[in-house]
C-alpha distance (Angstrom), angle and dihedral (degrees) to the residues before:
residue distance angle dihedral
V1 . . .
R2 3.82 . .
E3 3.81 125.0 .
G4 3.77 130.7 -158.6
H5 3.81 125.1 -158.1
S6 3.78 130.3 -162.6
E7 3.82 95.0 -146.0
S8 3.78 140.0 31.0
F9 3.79 118.0 -98.2
L10 3.79 119.4 -162.5
P11 3.82 107.6 166.1
L12 3.76 126.9 -163.8
P13 3.82 114.6 -113.4
V14 3.79 116.3 -98.8
P15 3.84 111.3 -116.4
A16 3.79 115.7 -135.7
S17 3.81 91.1 -117.6
A18 3.82 91.6 54.7
A19 3.79 91.6 46.7
A20 3.81 90.8 51.0
A21 3.81 91.3 48.5
A22 3.80 90.8 49.9
A23 3.81 90.8 49.4
A24 3.82 91.0 50.7
A25 3.80 90.9 48.1
A26 3.80 90.9 49.2
A27 3.80 91.1 51.8
A28 3.81 90.7 53.0
A29 3.80 97.1 40.2
A30 3.76 127.7 94.0
P31 3.82 116.7 -93.0
G32 3.80 112.0 -82.1
T33 3.81 94.4 24.7
S34 3.80 115.7 127.2
S35 3.80 117.9 -135.5
E36 3.80 100.0 169.8
P37 3.82 116.7 143.6
Q38 3.79 111.2 -97.2
Q39 3.79 114.6 -109.6
A40 3.80 125.4 -151.7
R41 3.79 122.2 -136.8
V42 3.74 90.1 -136.7
L43 3.79 97.8 173.1
G44 3.79 93.0 67.8
H45 3.78 106.6 154.5
C46 3.79 98.7 -38.1
S47 3.79 122.6 126.3
L48 3.78 122.2 -99.3
A49 3.80 90.6 -108.7
D50 3.83 90.8 58.1
V51 3.80 96.7 55.5
P52 3.86 107.3 130.2
V53 3.80 94.9 -123.5
D54 3.82 93.1 174.5
K55 3.82 89.6 73.7
W56 3.81 89.0 69.2
L57 3.80 97.8 42.6
V58 3.80 117.9 111.2
R59 3.81 116.4 -135.0
N60 3.81 120.1 -154.2
P61 3.83 107.9 -165.3
D62 3.80 90.4 -166.1
A63 3.80 93.8 59.5
P64 3.84 116.5 101.6
G65 3.79 114.1 -94.7
V66 3.81 96.3 13.3
E67 3.78 113.9 134.9
E68 3.80 120.2 -145.0
N69 3.80 92.3 -125.2
E70 3.81 96.3 50.9
S71 3.80 116.4 125.3
G72 3.76 122.9 -105.9
L73 3.77 139.7 73.1
A74 3.80 114.5 -58.3
L75 3.78 112.8 -111.9
S76 3.81 90.2 -121.6
E77 3.84 89.2 58.0
V78 3.82 95.9 55.8
T79 3.79 112.9 117.4
E80 3.80 137.5 169.4
V81 3.80 92.9 -129.3
E82 3.81 107.4 132.4
P83 3.80 116.9 -140.0
Q84 3.77 114.4 -123.0
A85 3.79 112.3 -109.2
P86 3.81 122.0 -147.0
K87 3.77 117.0 -94.8
P88 3.79 114.7 -87.6
S89 3.80 123.3 -105.0
S90 3.81 91.1 -137.9
V91 3.80 137.2 16.8
L92 3.81 127.6 -159.5
V93 3.80 122.0 -165.4
M94 3.79 119.5 -166.4
V95 3.80 122.6 -173.0
Q96 3.80 125.1 -166.1
I97 3.80 117.6 -142.0
D98 3.80 131.1 -171.9
P99 3.82 101.6 -136.4
N100 3.81 89.8 -155.1
G101 3.78 95.7 49.9
A102 3.80 101.2 77.5
P103 3.83 116.1 86.7
G104 3.80 89.6 -154.6
G105 3.78 93.4 53.6
P106 3.81 125.9 -143.4
D107 3.81 94.2 -20.4
Q108 3.81 92.0 57.5
I109 3.81 91.3 47.0
R110 3.79 91.0 50.7
Q111 3.82 93.8 49.4
Q112 3.80 93.5 47.6
L113 3.80 92.8 46.9
M114 3.80 91.4 51.3
A115 3.82 89.8 50.1
L116 3.81 90.3 48.1
A117 3.80 90.9 49.5
A118 3.81 90.9 54.6
A119 3.81 91.3 49.3
L120 3.81 93.1 47.5
R121 3.81 93.3 48.8
A122 3.81 91.4 48.7
A123 3.83 91.5 49.5
A124 3.81 91.9 47.1
A125 3.79 92.2 49.2
A126 3.81 90.8 50.4
Q127 3.82 89.5 54.9
G128 3.79 94.4 42.9
L129 3.80 92.0 -116.1
P130 3.83 121.2 149.8
L131 3.81 102.4 -127.8
T132 3.80 99.5 -165.1
S133 3.83 103.7 165.3
L134 3.80 137.2 29.4
L135 3.80 114.4 -171.4
V136 3.80 134.0 176.1
Q137 3.79 125.1 -155.8
Y138 3.81 118.9 -159.2
H139 3.79 113.6 -146.2
S140 3.80 137.3 145.0
G141 3.78 113.9 -152.2
V142 3.79 138.5 29.9
A143 3.81 107.5 7.3
N144 3.81 98.0 -137.1
A145 3.81 94.3 43.7
A146 3.78 100.8 64.1
P147 3.82 111.2 146.1
A148 3.79 120.2 -115.2
N149 3.82 90.5 -108.6
A150 3.82 95.4 54.0
P151 3.83 107.2 132.0
L152 3.82 111.7 -93.8
T153 3.80 119.6 -175.4
P154 3.81 140.0 157.8
F155 3.79 116.0 -93.4
P156 3.81 114.7 -82.8
G157 3.79 112.0 -98.4
E158 3.80 93.2 27.0
A159 3.80 119.7 126.2
T160 3.80 88.0 -116.0
E161 3.83 94.7 52.7
G162 3.80 108.9 140.6
A163 3.81 94.2 20.2
D164 3.81 125.5 118.8
A165 3.81 104.1 -80.7
K166 3.80 92.2 -153.7
Q167 3.79 88.7 59.9
V168 3.80 102.8 39.4
G169 3.81 91.5 38.4
S170 3.79 96.0 53.1
F171 3.79 116.3 107.7
S172 3.79 138.5 -176.9
D173 3.78 125.1 -113.9
V174 3.80 133.1 174.8
L175 3.79 120.7 -133.5
C176 3.83 121.6 176.7
E177 3.81 90.8 -15.1
I178 3.83 92.8 -52.9
K179 3.79 121.2 114.1
F180 3.81 115.7 -136.6
R181 3.79 130.2 -169.3
V182 3.81 104.9 -139.4
S183 3.79 125.0 -161.8
P184 3.83 119.2 -143.7
M185 3.83 95.3 -104.9
A186 3.81 97.6 39.3
F187 3.79 120.5 118.9
F188 3.78 104.2 -121.3
Q189 3.80 131.1 164.9
V190 3.81 112.1 -103.1
N191 3.82 98.5 -170.6
A192 3.79 98.1 67.5
G193 3.81 96.9 175.5
A194 3.81 95.8 52.2
T195 3.80 90.1 42.5
C196 3.81 92.4 56.5
L197 3.79 90.7 51.1
L198 3.81 90.5 48.2
Y199 3.81 93.3 49.3
N200 3.80 90.0 47.3
A201 3.81 88.6 54.7
V202 3.82 90.6 47.8
G203 3.80 90.6 54.5
R204 3.80 93.3 47.7
M205 3.81 94.8 45.9
A206 3.82 91.5 46.9
G207 3.80 90.3 49.9
V208 3.81 93.1 -134.4
N209 3.81 118.0 -171.3
P210 3.84 138.6 161.2
N211 3.82 89.4 -77.6
T212 3.82 93.9 54.2
L213 3.81 122.2 115.7
L214 3.80 103.4 -151.8
L215 3.82 118.2 -156.1
D216 3.81 110.3 -167.2
V217 3.82 101.0 -165.6
C218 3.82 118.4 -165.9
C219 3.79 85.7 5.9
G220 3.80 98.6 170.3
T221 3.80 106.8 -173.2
G222 3.80 87.3 0.5
T223 3.78 98.1 -122.2
I224 3.82 97.1 142.3
G225 3.79 96.6 50.5
L226 3.80 94.7 40.0
T227 3.79 94.4 50.5
L228 3.82 90.2 50.4
A229 3.82 94.7 41.2
K230 3.82 94.8 98.5
Q231 3.80 90.7 56.3
V232 3.81 97.3 52.4
G233 3.79 137.5 60.9
I234 3.82 100.3 -128.3
R235 3.78 129.7 7.2
F236 3.81 127.3 -164.2
G237 3.80 123.5 -176.3
G238 3.80 126.1 -173.3
D239 3.78 138.5 175.0
L240 3.80 139.5 160.9
G241 3.79 124.3 -137.8
C242 3.80 116.0 -145.8
């Protein structure tokens, strides 16, 4: 399952005290009432270099040299509560099928895929999710080792049946305020918030500036170099597909 979003989302971490208060409020609230901690979309339309990284730092007051008034989240406030991201603007579902694994052959595969498509669309509609593409990849062997030329087609019975899956299955996603067009088989970061923080750290540790020549080797989709492009003088990205 791949999701595309129309805007960046970089939520503040949820402190343990806020999570506990939300849990207590949920226990006392009427059924169906949401009491989740509110999350801020702090990235807004600022540049990657301006991301307020200190809001995600963890401060351990017991560590040597740490001042009480230093910025960051206190260690005692760290929690594993995951902020709720906004719903995606597009959803792609890709299913892998062994073409030799169905006793009934191609007809059985087609019937089961059409039934699965109906179930997936009903489930997506119930959740208010925009299911924009249903793709099937045919491959015999290890699931995560399918070759790049493994057949990839839209689900049978879909309006896009017979079309180029790499075209109809492509979707748009926003990462660090940059909009990318992502193909179904592309490697693309799925945790946009953490990725923006990571790329911010990469830029700071590399000391990039307007005089920097940035070489993005084995760049893949090119997200690292493109997100740092505004901070450097020249950016080159290169990759080889096998």
